[in-house]
GULUMTOR-732304 format. One record per atom (N, C-alpha, C, O): x, y, z; atom name. Coordinates in pm, whole numbers, plus 50000, padded with zeros to 5 digits. Layout:
<sites>
+-------+-------+-------+-------+
|     u |     v |     w | kekol |
+-------+-------+-------+-------+
|     X |     Y |     Z |    CA |
...
+-------+-------+-------+-------+
</sites>
This chain:
<sites>
+-------+-------+-------+-------+
|     u |     v |     w | kekol |
+-------+-------+-------+-------+
| 49843 | 47315 | 49500 |     N |
| 49895 | 47358 | 49372 |    CA |
| 49825 | 47484 | 49323 |     C |
| 49889 | 47580 | 49280 |     O |
| 49691 | 47483 | 49330 |     N |
| 49616 | 47599 | 49283 |    CA |
| 49644 | 47720 | 49373 |     C |
| 49655 | 47832 | 49324 |     O |
| 49654 | 47696 | 49505 |     N |
| 49680 | 47808 | 49595 |    CA |
| 49819 | 47867 | 49571 |     C |
| 49839 | 47987 | 49587 |     O |
| 49915 | 47784 | 49532 |     N |
| 50049 | 47835 | 49501 |    CA |
| 50046 | 47923 | 49376 |     C |
| 50111 | 48027 | 49371 |     O |
| 49971 | 47881 | 49277 |     N |
| 49959 | 47960 | 49154 |    CA |
| 49887 | 48092 | 49183 |     C |
| 49930 | 48197 | 49136 |     O |
| 49778 | 48086 | 49261 |     N |
| 49707 | 48209 | 49296 |    CA |
| 49795 | 48302 | 49380 |     C |
| 49797 | 48423 | 49357 |     O |
| 49868 | 48245 | 49476 |     N |
| 49958 | 48327 | 49557 |    CA |
| 50062 | 48396 | 49468 |     C |
| 50088 | 48515 | 49484 |     O |
| 50120 | 48321 | 49376 |     N |
| 50222 | 48379 | 49288 |    CA |
| 50162 | 48490 | 49201 |     C |
| 50225 | 48594 | 49181 |     O |
| 50041 | 48468 | 49150 |     N |
| 49977 | 48569 | 49066 |    CA |
| 49947 | 48696 | 49146 |     C |
| 49974 | 48807 | 49099 |     O |
| 49891 | 48680 | 49267 |     N |
| 49863 | 48797 | 49350 |    CA |
| 49991 | 48868 | 49393 |     C |
| 49995 | 48991 | 49400 |     O |
| 50096 | 48792 | 49421 |     N |
| 50223 | 48853 | 49461 |    CA |
| 50283 | 48933 | 49347 |     C |
| 50333 | 49043 | 49368 |     O |
| 50279 | 48878 | 49226 |     N |
| 50332 | 48950 | 49109 |    CA |
| 50251 | 49077 | 49085 |     C |
| 50308 | 49182 | 49055 |     O |
| 50118 | 49068 | 49096 |     N |
| 50035 | 49187 | 49077 |    CA |
| 50064 | 49293 | 49184 |     C |
| 50069 | 49412 | 49154 |     O |
| 50083 | 49250 | 49308 |     N |
| 50112 | 49345 | 49415 |    CA |
| 50245 | 49415 | 49393 |     C |
| 50255 | 49537 | 49410 |     O |
| 50348 | 49340 | 49354 |     N |
| 50480 | 49400 | 49330 |    CA |
| 50476 | 49489 | 49206 |     C |
| 50535 | 49597 | 49205 |     O |
| 50406 | 49446 | 49102 |     N |
| 50395 | 49529 | 48980 |    CA |
| 50320 | 49658 | 49009 |     C |
| 50358 | 49764 | 48960 |     O |
| 50214 | 49650 | 49088 |     N |
| 50141 | 49771 | 49123 |    CA |
| 50224 | 49865 | 49208 |     C |
| 50218 | 49987 | 49189 |     O |
| 50300 | 49810 | 49302 |     N |
| 50387 | 49894 | 49386 |    CA |
| 50496 | 49959 | 49302 |     C |
| 50529 | 50075 | 49323 |     O |
| 50552 | 49884 | 49206 |     N |
| 50654 | 49942 | 49117 |    CA |
| 50593 | 50052 | 49031 |     C |
| 50655 | 50155 | 49009 |     O |
| 50471 | 50029 | 48983 |     N |
| 50403 | 50132 | 48905 |    CA |
| 50376 | 50257 | 48986 |     C |
| 50386 | 50369 | 48934 |     O |
| 50343 | 50240 | 49112 |     N |
| 50320 | 50355 | 49200 |    CA |
| 50445 | 50440 | 49213 |     C |
| 50437 | 50563 | 49214 |     O |
| 50559 | 50376 | 49222 |     N |
| 50684 | 50448 | 49239 |    CA |
| 50735 | 50504 | 49106 |     C |
| 50790 | 50614 | 49103 |     O |
| 50719 | 50430 | 48998 |     N |
| 50785 | 50466 | 48873 |    CA |
| 50701 | 50554 | 48779 |     C |
| 50758 | 50626 | 48697 |     O |
| 50569 | 50549 | 48789 |     N |
| 50487 | 50626 | 48696 |    CA |
| 50493 | 50774 | 48729 |     C |
| 50498 | 50814 | 48845 |     O |
| 50492 | 50855 | 48625 |     N |
| 50512 | 50999 | 48640 |    CA |
| 50386 | 51070 | 48687 |     C |
| 50393 | 51153 | 48778 |     O |
| 50274 | 51041 | 48630 |     N |
| 50151 | 51114 | 48662 |    CA |
| 50086 | 51058 | 48789 |     C |
| 50077 | 50936 | 48803 |     O |
| 50041 | 51143 | 48879 |     N |
| 49983 | 51094 | 49006 |    CA |
| 49860 | 51006 | 48987 |     C |
| 49839 | 50914 | 49065 |     O |
| 49778 | 51033 | 48886 |     N |
| 49659 | 50952 | 48864 |    CA |
| 49697 | 50809 | 48825 |     C |
| 49635 | 50714 | 48871 |     O |
| 49799 | 50794 | 48741 |     N |
| 49845 | 50660 | 48704 |    CA |
| 49904 | 50588 | 48825 |     C |
| 49883 | 50467 | 48842 |     O |
| 49976 | 50660 | 48908 |     N |
| 50030 | 50601 | 49030 |    CA |
| 49919 | 50555 | 49123 |     C |
| 49929 | 50450 | 49186 |     O |
| 49813 | 50634 | 49133 |     N |
| 49700 | 50596 | 49219 |    CA |
| 49632 | 50470 | 49165 |     C |
| 49590 | 50385 | 49244 |     O |
| 49619 | 50459 | 49035 |     N |
| 49561 | 50337 | 48977 |    CA |
| 49649 | 50215 | 49005 |     C |
| 49598 | 50106 | 49029 |     O |
| 49779 | 50234 | 49000 |     N |
| 49870 | 50124 | 49035 |    CA |
| 49855 | 50086 | 49181 |     C |
| 49862 | 49968 | 49217 |     O |
| 49834 | 50185 | 49266 |     N |
| 49814 | 50159 | 49407 |    CA |
| 49686 | 50080 | 49431 |     C |
| 49683 | 49991 | 49517 |     O |
| 49581 | 50111 | 49356 |     N |
| 49456 | 50036 | 49366 |    CA |
| 49480 | 49890 | 49328 |     C |
| 49429 | 49799 | 49393 |     O |
| 49560 | 49868 | 49221 |     N |
| 49591 | 49731 | 49181 |    CA |
| 49666 | 49658 | 49293 |     C |
| 49640 | 49540 | 49317 |     O |
| 49756 | 49726 | 49360 |     N |
| 49829 | 49666 | 49471 |    CA |
| 49735 | 49629 | 49586 |     C |
| 49746 | 49520 | 49642 |     O |
| 49644 | 49718 | 49619 |     N |
| 49551 | 49691 | 49728 |    CA |
| 49458 | 49574 | 49696 |     C |
| 49427 | 49494 | 49784 |     O |
| 49414 | 49564 | 49571 |     N |
| 49329 | 49452 | 49533 |    CA |
| 49406 | 49321 | 49537 |     C |
| 49352 | 49218 | 49577 |     O |
| 49533 | 49324 | 49494 |     N |
| 49615 | 49202 | 49501 |    CA |
| 49637 | 49160 | 49647 |     C |
| 49636 | 49041 | 49677 |     O |
| 49656 | 49256 | 49736 |     N |
| 49671 | 49224 | 49878 |    CA |
| 49541 | 49165 | 49934 |     C |
| 49545 | 49076 | 50020 |     O |
| 49428 | 49215 | 49887 |     N |
| 49300 | 49156 | 49929 |    CA |
| 49292 | 49010 | 49885 |     C |
| 49240 | 48926 | 49958 |     O |
| 49341 | 48982 | 49766 |     N |
| 49344 | 48843 | 49720 |    CA |
| 49432 | 48756 | 49808 |     C |
| 49399 | 48640 | 49834 |     O |
| 49544 | 48810 | 49853 |     N |
| 49631 | 48735 | 49944 |    CA |
| 49561 | 48708 | 50077 |     C |
| 49576 | 48600 | 50134 |     O |
| 49485 | 48806 | 50127 |     N |
| 49410 | 48783 | 50250 |    CA |
| 49302 | 48677 | 50229 |     C |
| 49274 | 48599 | 50320 |     O |
| 49241 | 48674 | 50111 |     N |
| 49141 | 48572 | 50082 |    CA |
| 49204 | 48433 | 50082 |     C |
| 49143 | 48337 | 50128 |     O |
| 49326 | 48423 | 50032 |     N |
| 49395 | 48294 | 50034 |    CA |
| 49426 | 48248 | 50177 |     C |
| 49438 | 48128 | 50203 |     O |
| 49439 | 48343 | 50269 |     N |
| 49464 | 48310 | 50409 |    CA |
| 49336 | 48278 | 50486 |     C |
| 49340 | 48250 | 50606 |     O |
| 49222 | 48284 | 50417 |     N |
| 49089 | 48262 | 50477 |    CA |
| 49056 | 48367 | 50582 |     C |
| 48982 | 48340 | 50676 |     O |
| 49110 | 48486 | 50566 |     N |
| 49079 | 48597 | 50656 |    CA |
| 48970 | 48680 | 50589 |     C |
| 48998 | 48781 | 50524 |     O |
| 48846 | 48636 | 50605 |     N |
| 48734 | 48696 | 50531 |    CA |
| 48710 | 48841 | 50568 |     C |
| 48685 | 48924 | 50481 |     O |
| 48718 | 48873 | 50696 |     N |
| 48693 | 49011 | 50738 |    CA |
| 48802 | 49104 | 50686 |     C |
| 48773 | 49212 | 50635 |     O |
| 48927 | 49063 | 50700 |     N |
| 49037 | 49148 | 50653 |    CA |
| 49031 | 49165 | 50501 |     C |
| 49062 | 49272 | 50449 |     O |
| 48992 | 49060 | 50431 |     N |
| 48971 | 49068 | 50286 |    CA |
| 48865 | 49173 | 50252 |     C |
| 48885 | 49256 | 50165 |     O |
| 48752 | 49167 | 50323 |     N |
| 48644 | 49262 | 50296 |    CA |
| 48686 | 49405 | 50332 |     C |
| 48656 | 49499 | 50259 |     O |
| 48756 | 49421 | 50444 |     N |
| 48802 | 49554 | 50484 |    CA |
| 48900 | 49609 | 50381 |     C |
| 48893 | 49726 | 50345 |     O |
| 48989 | 49524 | 50333 |     N |
| 49088 | 49567 | 50233 |    CA |
| 49018 | 49618 | 50108 |     C |
| 49056 | 49722 | 50053 |     O |
| 48916 | 49546 | 50062 |     N |
| 48846 | 49589 | 49941 |    CA |
| 48758 | 49711 | 49965 |     C |
| 48764 | 49807 | 49889 |     O |
| 48678 | 49706 | 50069 |     N |
| 48580 | 49813 | 50090 |    CA |
| 48645 | 49941 | 50140 |     C |
| 48623 | 50049 | 50084 |     O |
| 48726 | 49929 | 50245 |     N |
| 48781 | 50049 | 50307 |    CA |
| 48899 | 50104 | 50228 |     C |
| 48899 | 50222 | 50191 |     O |
| 48998 | 50021 | 50202 |     N |
| 49120 | 50072 | 50140 |    CA |
| 49106 | 50090 | 49990 |     C |
| 49123 | 50200 | 49939 |     O |
| 49074 | 49982 | 49917 |     N |
| 49064 | 49993 | 49772 |    CA |
| 48943 | 50074 | 49730 |     C |
| 48941 | 50130 | 49620 |     O |
| 48842 | 50083 | 49816 |     N |
| 48722 | 50157 | 49781 |    CA |
| 48723 | 50299 | 49835 |     C |
| 48741 | 50394 | 49760 |     O |
| 48702 | 50312 | 49964 |     N |
| 48679 | 50444 | 50024 |    CA |
| 48803 | 50531 | 50026 |     C |
| 48798 | 50646 | 49980 |     O |
| 48914 | 50481 | 50077 |     N |
| 49033 | 50564 | 50089 |    CA |
| 49090 | 50599 | 49953 |     C |
| 49136 | 50711 | 49931 |     O |
| 49088 | 50504 | 49861 |     N |
| 49140 | 50536 | 49727 |    CA |
| 49048 | 50634 | 49655 |     C |
| 49095 | 50715 | 49576 |     O |
| 48917 | 50628 | 49680 |     N |
| 48828 | 50730 | 49624 |    CA |
| 48864 | 50868 | 49678 |     C |
| 48863 | 50967 | 49605 |     O |
| 48895 | 50874 | 49806 |     N |
| 48937 | 51000 | 49867 |    CA |
| 49068 | 51049 | 49806 |     C |
| 49081 | 51168 | 49776 |     O |
| 49164 | 50960 | 49789 |     N |
| 49293 | 50999 | 49730 |    CA |
| 49274 | 51046 | 49587 |     C |
| 49333 | 51147 | 49547 |     O |
| 49193 | 50975 | 49508 |     N |
| 49167 | 51017 | 49370 |    CA |
| 49096 | 51152 | 49367 |     C |
| 49126 | 51236 | 49282 |     O |
| 49003 | 51174 | 49461 |     N |
| 48936 | 51304 | 49469 |    CA |
| 49036 | 51415 | 49498 |     C |
| 49028 | 51522 | 49438 |     O |
| 49130 | 51390 | 49588 |     N |
| 49231 | 51492 | 49622 |    CA |
| 49322 | 51518 | 49503 |     C |
| 49357 | 51633 | 49477 |     O |
| 49361 | 51414 | 49431 |     N |
| 49445 | 51433 | 49313 |    CA |
| 49372 | 51518 | 49209 |     C |
| 49430 | 51609 | 49150 |     O |
| 49245 | 51488 | 49188 |     N |
| 49168 | 51567 | 49091 |    CA |
| 49143 | 51708 | 49144 |     C |
| 49140 | 51803 | 49066 |     O |
| 49126 | 51722 | 49274 |     N |
| 49102 | 51853 | 49334 |    CA |
| 49224 | 51943 | 49319 |     C |
| 49211 | 52063 | 49296 |     O |
| 49344 | 51884 | 49332 |     N |
| 49466 | 51961 | 49317 |    CA |
| 49492 | 51999 | 49172 |     C |
| 49567 | 52093 | 49145 |     O |
| 49432 | 51926 | 49078 |     N |
| 49441 | 51956 | 48935 |    CA |
| 49587 | 51967 | 48890 |     C |
| 49629 | 52071 | 48839 |     O |
| 49660 | 51861 | 48909 |     N |
| 49802 | 51859 | 48873 |    CA |
| 49815 | 51831 | 48724 |     C |
| 49770 | 51727 | 48675 |     O |
| 49876 | 51923 | 48653 |     N |
| 49898 | 51907 | 48510 |    CA |
| 50042 | 51868 | 48482 |     C |
| 50124 | 51858 | 48573 |     O |
| 50073 | 51845 | 48355 |     N |
| 50209 | 51806 | 48316 |    CA |
| 50310 | 51914 | 48352 |     C |
| 50424 | 51883 | 48386 |     O |
| 50270 | 52040 | 48346 |     N |
| 50362 | 52150 | 48376 |    CA |
| 50398 | 52156 | 48525 |     C |
| 50502 | 52211 | 48561 |     O |
| 50312 | 52099 | 48611 |     N |
| 50336 | 52101 | 48755 |    CA |
| 50425 | 51987 | 48802 |     C |
| 50471 | 51989 | 48916 |     O |
| 50449 | 51889 | 48718 |     N |
| 50529 | 51774 | 48757 |    CA |
| 50678 | 51807 | 48750 |     C |
| 50718 | 51888 | 48666 |     O |
| 50760 | 51748 | 48835 |     N |
| 50904 | 51778 | 48832 |    CA |
| 50971 | 51723 | 48708 |     C |
| 50923 | 51627 | 48647 |     O |
| 51082 | 51784 | 48671 |     N |
| 51160 | 51738 | 48557 |    CA |
| 51228 | 51607 | 48594 |     C |
| 51289 | 51596 | 48700 |     O |
| 51217 | 51510 | 48506 |     N |
| 51275 | 51379 | 48534 |    CA |
| 51382 | 51343 | 48432 |     C |
| 51393 | 51227 | 48392 |     O |
| 51458 | 51440 | 48390 |     N |
| 51561 | 51412 | 48290 |    CA |
| 51673 | 51325 | 48348 |     C |
| 51738 | 51251 | 48273 |     O |
| 51697 | 51333 | 48477 |     N |
| 51802 | 51253 | 48540 |    CA |
| 51745 | 51134 | 48617 |     C |
| 51805 | 51088 | 48714 |     O |
| 51630 | 51085 | 48576 |     N |
| 51562 | 50976 | 48644 |    CA |
| 51644 | 50847 | 48644 |     C |
| 51644 | 50774 | 48743 |     O |
| 51714 | 50820 | 48535 |     N |
| 51792 | 50695 | 48526 |    CA |
| 51910 | 50695 | 48622 |     C |
| 51958 | 50590 | 48663 |     O |
| 51956 | 50814 | 48658 |     N |
| 52062 | 50824 | 48758 |    CA |
| 52014 | 50768 | 48892 |     C |
| 52088 | 50698 | 48961 |     O |
| 51890 | 50800 | 48929 |     N |
| 51835 | 50751 | 49055 |    CA |
| 51813 | 50600 | 49052 |     C |
| 51835 | 50532 | 49153 |     O |
| 51771 | 50545 | 48937 |     N |
| 51755 | 50400 | 48926 |    CA |
| 51889 | 50330 | 48942 |     C |
| 51897 | 50227 | 49009 |     O |
| 51992 | 50383 | 48882 |     N |
| 52125 | 50324 | 48895 |    CA |
| 52174 | 50330 | 49039 |     C |
| 52229 | 50233 | 49090 |     O |
| 52153 | 50444 | 49103 |     N |
| 52191 | 50457 | 49243 |    CA |
| 52111 | 50363 | 49332 |     C |
| 52165 | 50306 | 49427 |     O |
| 51983 | 50347 | 49302 |     N |
| 51900 | 50253 | 49377 |    CA |
| 51949 | 50111 | 49362 |     C |
| 51949 | 50034 | 49458 |     O |
| 51989 | 50075 | 49240 |     N |
| 52040 | 49939 | 49217 |    CA |
| 52169 | 49916 | 49293 |     C |
| 52192 | 49806 | 49345 |     O |
| 52254 | 50018 | 49299 |     N |
| 52381 | 50004 | 49372 |    CA |
| 52355 | 49984 | 49521 |     C |
| 52430 | 49913 | 49588 |     O |
| 52250 | 50044 | 49573 |     N |
| 52218 | 50029 | 49715 |    CA |
| 52143 | 49897 | 49740 |     C |
| 52169 | 49828 | 49838 |     O |
| 52051 | 49863 | 49652 |     N |
| 51964 | 49747 | 49675 |    CA |
| 52038 | 49615 | 49651 |     C |
| 52013 | 49519 | 49724 |     O |
| 52126 | 49607 | 49554 |     N |
| 52193 | 49480 | 49523 |    CA |
| 52273 | 49424 | 49642 |     C |
| 52255 | 49308 | 49676 |     O |
| 52361 | 49503 | 49706 |     N |
| 52430 | 49447 | 49823 |    CA |
| 52335 | 49413 | 49938 |     C |
| 52356 | 49315 | 50010 |     O |
| 52231 | 49494 | 49955 |     N |
| 52134 | 49467 | 50059 |    CA |
| 52061 | 49335 | 50032 |     C |
| 52039 | 49256 | 50125 |     O |
| 52025 | 49309 | 49908 |     N |
| 51959 | 49184 | 49872 |    CA |
| 52051 | 49064 | 49895 |     C |
| 52008 | 48961 | 49946 |     O |
| 52178 | 49079 | 49859 |     N |
| 52274 | 48970 | 49881 |    CA |
| 52288 | 48943 | 50031 |     C |
| 52293 | 48827 | 50073 |     O |
| 52296 | 49048 | 50111 |     N |
| 52306 | 49032 | 50256 |    CA |
| 52183 | 48961 | 50312 |     C |
| 52195 | 48870 | 50394 |     O |
| 52064 | 49004 | 50268 |     N |
| 51941 | 48942 | 50318 |    CA |
| 51932 | 48796 | 50278 |     C |
| 51886 | 48713 | 50357 |     O |
| 51974 | 48762 | 50156 |     N |
| 51973 | 48622 | 50115 |    CA |
| 52065 | 48537 | 50202 |     C |
| 52031 | 48425 | 50238 |     O |
| 52181 | 48591 | 50235 |     N |
| 52273 | 48517 | 50322 |    CA |
| 52214 | 48500 | 50462 |     C |
| 52229 | 48394 | 50523 |     O |
| 52148 | 48602 | 50513 |     N |
| 52087 | 48593 | 50646 |    CA |
| 51972 | 48493 | 50645 |     C |
| 51959 | 48413 | 50738 |     O |
| 51889 | 48497 | 50542 |     N |
| 51776 | 48406 | 50535 |    CA |
| 51822 | 48261 | 50523 |     C |
| 51760 | 48173 | 50582 |     O |
| 51929 | 48235 | 50451 |     N |
| 51979 | 48099 | 50438 |    CA |
| 52034 | 48045 | 50569 |     C |
| 52037 | 47923 | 50588 |     O |
| 52076 | 48132 | 50660 |     N |
| 52131 | 48086 | 50788 |    CA |
| 52023 | 48070 | 50895 |     C |
| 52050 | 48013 | 51001 |     O |
| 51902 | 48118 | 50867 |     N |
| 51795 | 48106 | 50965 |    CA |
| 51748 | 47961 | 50974 |     C |
| 51747 | 47889 | 50874 |     O |
| 51711 | 47917 | 51092 |     N |
| 51656 | 47781 | 51102 |    CA |
| 51519 | 47775 | 51036 |     C |
| 51445 | 47873 | 51031 |     O |
| 51488 | 47658 | 50985 |     N |
| 51359 | 47644 | 50918 |    CA |
| 51248 | 47651 | 51022 |     C |
| 51264 | 47602 | 51135 |     O |
| 51139 | 47710 | 50984 |     N |
| 51028 | 47722 | 51076 |    CA |
| 50906 | 47651 | 51017 |     C |
| 50887 | 47647 | 50895 |     O |
| 50827 | 47597 | 51103 |     N |
| 50708 | 47527 | 51059 |    CA |
| 50590 | 47622 | 51065 |     C |
| 50591 | 47721 | 51138 |     O |
| 50488 | 47591 | 50987 |     N |
| 50368 | 47673 | 50984 |    CA |
| 50300 | 47666 | 51121 |     C |
| 50291 | 47560 | 51183 |     O |
| 50252 | 47779 | 51166 |     N |
| 50183 | 47782 | 51294 |    CA |
| 50034 | 47764 | 51271 |     C |
| 49979 | 47806 | 51169 |     O |
| 49971 | 47703 | 51366 |     N |
| 49827 | 47682 | 51360 |    CA |
| 49763 | 47805 | 51424 |     C |
| 49795 | 47841 | 51538 |     O |
| 49672 | 47868 | 51352 |     N |
| 49602 | 47984 | 51406 |    CA |
| 49467 | 47938 | 51459 |     C |
| 49413 | 47836 | 51416 |     O |
| 49414 | 48015 | 51550 |     N |
| 49286 | 47980 | 51610 |    CA |
| 49170 | 48007 | 51515 |     C |
| 49186 | 48060 | 51406 |     O |
| 49052 | 47968 | 51562 |     N |
| 48931 | 47987 | 51481 |    CA |
| 48895 | 48134 | 51465 |     C |
| 48826 | 48171 | 51371 |     O |
| 48941 | 48218 | 51557 |     N |
| 48905 | 48360 | 51551 |    CA |
| 48995 | 48440 | 51456 |     C |
| 48974 | 48560 | 51440 |     O |
| 49093 | 48376 | 51393 |     N |
| 49183 | 48448 | 51302 |    CA |
| 49105 | 48503 | 51184 |     C |
| 49042 | 48428 | 51110 |     O |
| 49108 | 48634 | 51167 |     N |
| 49041 | 48699 | 51054 |    CA |
| 48892 | 48714 | 51071 |     C |
| 48825 | 48764 | 50981 |     O |
| 48837 | 48672 | 51184 |     N |
| 48692 | 48686 | 51205 |    CA |
| 48662 | 48825 | 51262 |     C |
| 48752 | 48897 | 51306 |     O |
| 48536 | 48860 | 51259 |     N |
| 48495 | 48992 | 51309 |    CA |
| 48527 | 49002 | 51459 |     C |
| 48577 | 49105 | 51504 |     O |
| 48497 | 48898 | 51534 |     N |
| 48520 | 48901 | 51678 |    CA |
| 48670 | 48910 | 51710 |     C |
| 48711 | 48988 | 51795 |     O |
| 48751 | 48830 | 51640 |     N |
| 48894 | 48830 | 51666 |    CA |
| 48960 | 48963 | 51633 |     C |
| 49040 | 49015 | 51710 |     O |
| 48925 | 49019 | 51517 |     N |
| 48983 | 49147 | 51477 |    CA |
| 48934 | 49259 | 51568 |     C |
| 49011 | 49348 | 51604 |     O |
| 48806 | 49255 | 51604 |     N |
| 48750 | 49358 | 51691 |    CA |
| 48815 | 49359 | 51829 |     C |
| 48845 | 49465 | 51884 |     O |
| 48835 | 49242 | 51884 |     N |
| 48898 | 49233 | 52016 |    CA |
| 49040 | 49287 | 52014 |     C |
| 49081 | 49360 | 52105 |     O |
| 49115 | 49252 | 51913 |     N |
| 49254 | 49300 | 51905 |    CA |
| 49258 | 49449 | 51873 |     C |
| 49337 | 49523 | 51932 |     O |
| 49172 | 49493 | 51779 |     N |
| 49175 | 49632 | 51735 |    CA |
| 49135 | 49728 | 51846 |     C |
| 49197 | 49833 | 51863 |     O |
| 49032 | 49694 | 51921 |     N |
| 48981 | 49788 | 52020 |    CA |
| 49033 | 49765 | 52161 |     C |
| 48987 | 49829 | 52255 |     O |
| 49128 | 49674 | 52177 |     N |
| 49194 | 49660 | 52307 |    CA |
| 49341 | 49696 | 52293 |     C |
| 49387 | 49794 | 52351 |     O |
| 49412 | 49618 | 52218 |     N |
| 49556 | 49630 | 52210 |    CA |
| 49602 | 49738 | 52111 |     C |
| 49708 | 49799 | 52131 |     O |
| 49525 | 49763 | 52005 |     N |
| 49567 | 49856 | 51900 |    CA |
| 49479 | 49980 | 51890 |     C |
| 49475 | 50043 | 51784 |     O |
| 49410 | 50017 | 51996 |     N |
| 49319 | 50130 | 51991 |    CA |
| 49392 | 50262 | 51966 |     C |
| 49349 | 50341 | 51882 |     O |
| 49500 | 50288 | 52038 |     N |
| 49573 | 50414 | 52024 |    CA |
| 49632 | 50429 | 51883 |     C |
| 49613 | 50535 | 51822 |     O |
| 49702 | 50330 | 51828 |     N |
| 49751 | 50346 | 51690 |    CA |
| 49638 | 50364 | 51589 |     C |
| 49654 | 50437 | 51491 |     O |
| 49526 | 50298 | 51612 |     N |
| 49410 | 50311 | 51522 |    CA |
| 49360 | 50456 | 51521 |     C |
| 49332 | 50511 | 51415 |     O |
| 49349 | 50516 | 51637 |     N |
| 49304 | 50655 | 51646 |    CA |
| 49408 | 50751 | 51590 |     C |
| 49372 | 50852 | 51529 |     O |
| 49535 | 50724 | 51609 |     N |
| 49640 | 50810 | 51555 |    CA |
| 49637 | 50810 | 51403 |     C |
| 49656 | 50914 | 51340 |     O |
| 49614 | 50694 | 51343 |     N |
| 49605 | 50687 | 51196 |    CA |
| 49484 | 50765 | 51147 |     C |
| 49493 | 50832 | 51044 |     O |
| 49373 | 50760 | 51217 |     N |
| 49256 | 50835 | 51173 |    CA |
| 49282 | 50986 | 51181 |     C |
| 49239 | 51060 | 51092 |     O |
| 49352 | 51031 | 51283 |     N |
| 49387 | 51173 | 51293 |    CA |
| 49486 | 51211 | 51183 |     C |
| 49476 | 51320 | 51125 |     O |
| 49581 | 51124 | 51154 |     N |
| 49678 | 51149 | 51048 |    CA |
| 49609 | 51164 | 50912 |     C |
| 49646 | 51251 | 50833 |     O |
| 49511 | 51079 | 50884 |     N |
| 49436 | 51090 | 50758 |    CA |
| 49358 | 51221 | 50752 |     C |
| 49350 | 51284 | 50646 |     O |
| 49301 | 51262 | 50862 |     N |
| 49228 | 51388 | 50867 |    CA |
| 49321 | 51506 | 50842 |     C |
| 49286 | 51598 | 50767 |     O |
| 49439 | 51505 | 50903 |     N |
| 49537 | 51612 | 50883 |    CA |
| 49583 | 51616 | 50737 |     C |
| 49602 | 51724 | 50680 |     O |
| 49602 | 51500 | 50677 |     N |
| 49643 | 51495 | 50536 |    CA |
| 49536 | 51554 | 50446 |     C |
| 49568 | 51625 | 50351 |     O |
| 49412 | 51526 | 50474 |     N |
| 49302 | 51581 | 50394 |    CA |
| 49295 | 51733 | 50409 |     C |
| 49281 | 51804 | 50310 |     O |
| 49304 | 51782 | 50532 |     N |
| 49301 | 51927 | 50554 |    CA |
| 49422 | 51992 | 50486 |     C |
| 49408 | 52099 | 50427 |     O |
| 49538 | 51930 | 50495 |     N |
| 49658 | 51984 | 50429 |    CA |
| 49642 | 51993 | 50278 |     C |
| 49687 | 52089 | 50217 |     O |
| 49580 | 51893 | 50218 |     N |
| 49558 | 51896 | 50073 |    CA |
| 49463 | 52009 | 50034 |     C |
| 49484 | 52076 | 49933 |     O |
| 49360 | 52030 | 50113 |     N |
| 49267 | 52139 | 50085 |    CA |
| 49336 | 52273 | 50100 |     C |
| 49314 | 52363 | 50019 |     O |
| 49419 | 52290 | 50203 |     N |
| 49491 | 52415 | 50225 |    CA |
| 49588 | 52442 | 50110 |     C |
| 49596 | 52554 | 50060 |     O |
| 49662 | 52337 | 50066 |     N |
| 49753 | 52354 | 49953 |    CA |
| 49679 | 52391 | 49825 |     C |
| 49727 | 52475 | 49749 |     O |
| 49566 | 52330 | 49801 |     N |
| 49489 | 52363 | 49681 |    CA |
| 49435 | 52503 | 49689 |     C |
| 49429 | 52573 | 49588 |     O |
| 49395 | 52548 | 49809 |     N |
| 49344 | 52684 | 49825 |    CA |
| 49451 | 52788 | 49806 |     C |
| 49424 | 52894 | 49751 |     O |
| 49574 | 52761 | 49851 |     N |
| 49684 | 52856 | 49834 |    CA |
| 49720 | 52869 | 49685 |     C |
| 49752 | 52979 | 49638 |     O |
| 49715 | 52760 | 49615 |     N |
| 49751 | 52762 | 49473 |    CA |
| 49648 | 52842 | 49393 |     C |
| 49683 | 52913 | 49298 |     O |
| 49522 | 52832 | 49431 |     N |
| 49416 | 52904 | 49361 |    CA |
| 49402 | 53047 | 49412 |     C |
| 49330 | 53126 | 49351 |     O |
| 49469 | 53082 | 49520 |     N |
| 49462 | 53216 | 49576 |    CA |
| 49338 | 53239 | 49660 |     C |
| 49299 | 53354 | 49681 |     O |
| 49275 | 53133 | 49708 |     N |
| 49153 | 53146 | 49786 |    CA |
| 49180 | 53159 | 49935 |     C |
| 49094 | 53208 | 50008 |     O |
| 49296 | 53117 | 49982 |     N |
| 49323 | 53123 | 50125 |    CA |
| 49423 | 53232 | 50157 |     C |
| 49458 | 53252 | 50273 |     O |
+-------+-------+-------+-------+
</sites>
């Protein structure tokens, strides 16, 4: 009972943070919503007893990477005058609802036709340092390295864009 309540609370916080990330106008407010989403996801990992993934989610994503993103947002110094005009914002919400509503109805019909599945038993290494390390550095090594290069390119791109705006590059 308590785990269901905690799951529901973390799920609502994650969805609310994701909605705030998409809907808020100022990038700093969106980044704060993203932090809320990452912390809620860490809570969901804690409910799954995945201690290592919980710690990684908090330390690496909600801590280090979000600090980097906030630094880049502040480095770019985006003011209200630099933000796009959102006078027709409600048009996009209406269009999104027209697209999402039939898709949601379709997914509900598909989910109702699926056979029920039982919970699977995971091994003792699920979420442990050894289990994650073995999977990460054997089976997922190439995607892991590609993501690190992608983050580096994004950081360099942000610095280049900020330098062009200031006339330094």
